C-alpha positions as CSV (number, residue, x, y, z in Angstrom):
1,M,-4.4,22.6,51.6
2,A,-0.6,23.1,50.8
3,T,1.1,20.6,48.7
4,E,4.4,19.0,49.6
5,N,7.3,21.0,48.1
6,T,9.7,18.4,46.9
7,A,13.1,18.8,45.2
8,W,13.4,18.2,41.4
9,Q,16.0,18.1,38.7
10,L,16.2,20.4,35.7
11,E,16.6,17.4,33.4
12,D,13.3,15.8,34.6
13,F,11.5,19.1,34.3
14,V,12.7,19.7,30.7
15,D,11.9,16.1,29.7
16,S,8.4,16.4,31.0
17,L,7.9,19.7,29.3
18,V,9.2,18.3,25.9
19,V,6.8,15.3,26.2
20,E,3.8,17.7,26.7
21,L,4.9,19.8,23.8
22,D,5.2,16.7,21.6
23,K,1.7,15.7,22.5
24,T,0.4,19.2,21.5
25,R,2.4,19.1,18.2
26,E,0.8,15.7,17.3
27,T,-2.6,17.0,18.1
28,L,-2.1,20.0,15.8
29,A,-0.8,17.7,13.1
30,V,-4.0,15.7,13.2
31,K,-6.1,18.8,13.3
32,S,-4.4,20.2,10.2
33,I,-5.6,17.3,8.1
34,N,-9.2,18.3,8.4
35,K,-8.8,22.1,9.0
36,A,-5.8,24.2,8.0
37,L,-4.2,26.0,11.0
38,S,-4.9,29.7,10.7
39,Y,-2.5,30.8,13.4
40,S,1.0,30.4,14.7
41,V,2.3,29.7,18.2
42,K,4.6,32.6,19.0
43,E,7.2,32.8,21.7
44,V,6.2,31.5,25.2
45,A,8.2,32.4,28.3
46,L,8.1,30.5,31.5
47,D,9.7,32.0,34.7
48,L,10.5,29.8,37.7
49,N,11.3,31.1,41.1
50,I,13.5,28.4,42.7
51,F,16.0,27.6,45.4
52,P,19.0,25.6,44.0
53,N,20.9,23.1,46.0
54,Y,24.2,21.3,45.1
55,D,25.2,18.3,47.1
56,G,28.5,17.8,45.4
57,D,27.1,15.4,42.9
58,Q,24.0,16.9,41.4
59,V,22.0,20.1,41.4
60,T,18.3,20.0,42.5
61,F,15.8,22.7,42.8
62,I,12.9,23.5,45.1
63,T,10.1,25.8,43.8
64,A,9.6,28.9,45.9
65,Q,6.3,29.2,47.7
66,P,4.2,32.4,47.7
67,G,5.8,35.0,49.9
68,Q,9.2,33.3,50.1
69,Q,12.2,35.6,49.7
70,G,15.7,35.1,48.2
71,A,14.7,32.7,45.4
72,S,16.6,32.6,42.2
73,K,14.9,33.1,38.9
74,V,15.2,30.8,35.9
75,S,13.6,31.8,32.6
76,I,12.7,29.2,29.8
77,Q,11.8,30.6,26.4
78,L,10.1,28.6,23.7
79,G,10.4,29.7,20.1
80,S,7.5,30.1,17.5
81,I,6.2,27.4,15.2
82,T,3.9,27.7,12.2
83,D,1.4,25.3,10.7
84,Q,3.8,24.4,7.9
85,Q,6.5,23.5,10.5
86,V,3.9,21.4,12.4
87,R,3.1,19.4,9.2
88,A,6.7,19.1,8.2
89,T,8.1,17.9,11.6
90,S,5.2,15.8,12.9
91,K,4.2,12.2,12.3
92,V,0.4,11.9,12.4
93,P,-0.4,9.4,15.2
94,G,-3.3,7.0,15.3
95,A,-2.6,5.2,12.0
96,K,-4.6,2.0,11.4
97,N,-3.2,-1.0,13.2
98,E,-0.6,1.1,15.0
99,I,0.4,-0.1,18.4
100,R,0.6,2.9,20.7
101,L,2.9,3.0,23.8
102,N,-0.1,3.0,26.2
103,Q,-1.3,-0.3,24.7
104,I,1.9,-2.1,25.6
105,D,2.1,-3.8,29.0
106,V,5.2,-2.2,30.3
107,D,6.1,-0.6,33.7
108,K,5.7,3.1,34.3
109,K,9.4,3.7,34.4
110,T,10.0,2.1,30.9
111,R,7.0,4.0,29.4
112,K,8.4,7.3,30.8
113,E,11.9,6.6,29.4
114,L,10.5,5.8,26.0
115,R,8.5,9.0,25.8
116,K,11.6,10.9,26.8
117,L,13.3,9.4,23.7
118,G,10.3,10.4,21.5
119,V,9.0,6.8,21.3
120,N,5.2,6.7,21.3
121,S,4.5,3.5,19.3
122,A,6.0,0.2,18.1
123,E,6.7,1.8,14.7
124,D,8.9,4.4,16.4
125,L,10.9,1.6,18.0
126,K,11.3,-0.1,14.6
127,E,12.6,3.1,13.1
128,L,15.2,3.4,15.8
129,E,16.1,-0.3,15.2
130,R,16.5,0.3,11.4
131,K,18.9,3.2,12.3
132,N,20.9,0.8,14.5
133,V,20.2,2.8,17.7
134,D,20.9,0.9,20.9
135,I,17.9,1.6,23.2
136,A,19.6,0.2,26.3
137,K,22.6,2.5,25.9
138,V,20.7,5.8,25.2
139,S,18.5,5.0,28.2
140,D,21.4,4.2,30.6
141,N,20.4,0.5,30.5
142,S,17.0,1.3,32.1
143,I,15.1,-0.3,29.2
144,D,15.2,-4.1,28.5
145,Y,14.8,-4.1,24.8
146,R,14.2,-7.9,24.5
147,K,11.5,-7.8,27.1
148,L,10.0,-4.7,25.5
149,A,10.0,-6.4,22.0
150,S,8.3,-9.4,23.5
151,Q,5.5,-7.2,25.0
152,I,5.0,-5.5,21.7
153,E,4.6,-8.9,19.9
154,K,2.2,-10.0,22.6
155,T,0.1,-6.8,22.1
156,R,0.2,-7.2,18.3
157,R,-0.9,-10.8,18.6
158,S,-3.8,-9.9,20.9
159,Q,-5.0,-7.5,18.2
160,N,-4.9,-10.2,15.5
161,P,-5.7,-13.5,17.4
162,P,-5.8,-16.8,15.5
163,K,-9.2,-18.0,14.4
164,V,-10.2,-21.6,13.3
165,D,-12.9,-21.9,10.7
166,A,-12.9,-25.6,10.1
167,A,-11.2,-28.9,11.1
168,V,-11.3,-31.7,8.5
169,L,-9.9,-35.3,8.6
170,S,-8.1,-35.9,5.3
171,M,-5.8,-38.4,3.6
172,D,-2.5,-37.7,1.8
173,Q,-1.3,-39.5,-1.4
174,S,-0.1,-42.4,0.6
175,Q,-3.5,-42.8,2.3
176,S,-2.0,-41.6,5.6
177,P,-4.5,-39.6,7.7
178,Y,-3.9,-36.0,8.7
179,L,-6.0,-33.3,10.3
180,L,-6.5,-30.2,8.2
181,I,-7.1,-27.0,10.1
182,R,-8.3,-23.9,8.2
183,G,-8.6,-20.4,9.7
184,Q,-7.1,-17.0,9.9
185,N,-3.9,-15.6,11.5
186,L,-2.8,-19.1,12.4
187,A,1.0,-19.0,12.1
188,T,2.1,-15.4,11.8
189,D,5.7,-15.8,13.2
190,P,8.0,-17.6,10.8
191,R,10.6,-17.9,13.5
192,F,8.4,-20.2,15.6
193,E,7.8,-23.8,14.8
194,P,4.1,-24.6,15.7
195,V,3.4,-27.5,18.1
196,A,0.4,-29.8,18.0
197,V,-0.9,-32.2,20.6
198,I,-3.7,-34.7,19.9
199,N,-5.3,-36.5,22.8
200,D,-2.2,-35.7,25.0
201,K,0.2,-37.1,22.4
202,L,2.6,-34.9,20.4
203,A,1.8,-34.8,16.7
204,E,3.9,-33.8,13.7
205,V,3.0,-30.5,12.0
206,L,3.4,-31.2,8.3
207,F,2.6,-27.7,7.1
208,C,1.5,-24.4,8.6
209,D,0.9,-20.8,7.4
210,E,-1.5,-18.1,8.3
211,N,-4.5,-19.9,6.8
212,E,-3.9,-23.6,7.1
213,M,-2.3,-26.3,9.2
214,R,-1.8,-30.0,8.4
215,I,-1.1,-32.4,11.3
216,R,-0.2,-36.0,10.9
217,I,-2.4,-38.5,12.8
218,T,-1.0,-41.9,13.9
219,D,-2.3,-44.9,15.8
220,D,-0.7,-43.4,19.0
221,H,-3.2,-40.5,19.0
222,N,-6.2,-42.9,19.4
223,F,-8.3,-40.7,17.2
224,S,-12.0,-41.4,17.9
225,A,-15.4,-39.7,18.0
226,N,-14.2,-36.9,20.3
227,N,-10.6,-35.6,20.2
228,E,-8.8,-32.9,22.2
229,V,-6.5,-30.9,19.9
230,V,-4.1,-28.3,21.3
231,L,-2.2,-26.0,19.0
232,T,0.6,-23.6,19.9
233,V,1.1,-21.5,16.9
234,D,3.5,-19.0,18.5
235,P,4.5,-18.0,22.1
236,F,1.4,-15.8,22.5
237,A,-1.3,-18.0,20.8
238,V,-2.5,-21.3,22.1
239,L,-5.7,-22.9,20.7
240,R,-7.6,-25.7,22.4
241,M,-10.5,-27.4,20.6
242,N,-12.6,-30.5,20.5
243,V,-12.6,-32.2,17.1
244,K,-15.3,-34.7,16.3
245,A,-14.4,-37.4,13.8
């Protein structure tokens, strides 16, 4: 069954080819950790038989089908690379706690644009940010960096969710009651002020870090034998629990 022969642009073809080559290079970089590469990839030539078309604005190509005459020929040559060059120019992927691009909930177009820029993980984005690179500009404003950063934080939070180990009713030095919450990964974003609600009433958060929260209890909270406590420790982590006095 013949496939549809659609027009394509040279830029898209080269971008796709570079992405595939980068994947191969990363695979070789990982392999070289356990087993030294005993070979070199020499020159590779790729010949394309195509029909070019110019509409006054851009050039597109249609790949020639078997037996078609009059096609133009474009040759693409790739140079050689040694195992030393692979190790020197490749960042080994798959580091512990690394957030890869395919783990981030972004649309297909954004993922494609990021790969074209050589971005395969959240760490790659951080590196561009450290070098003051404007992602929006280099991608012709096709990437919303703020939305992307939010998705990365959401993914990172899902990998390290908050966990409550204990909830204890305590008294401060002035004998005012407060609820002590102990756990892990509670407040990990210093830019966000945690919010606490006890029995449908807003409560003051006296202190909060990754392992501990202290929440003031007043008469308005009607603290009794069973109490509903809702904690919002950051935009991507909300805890709901029942605390028994």
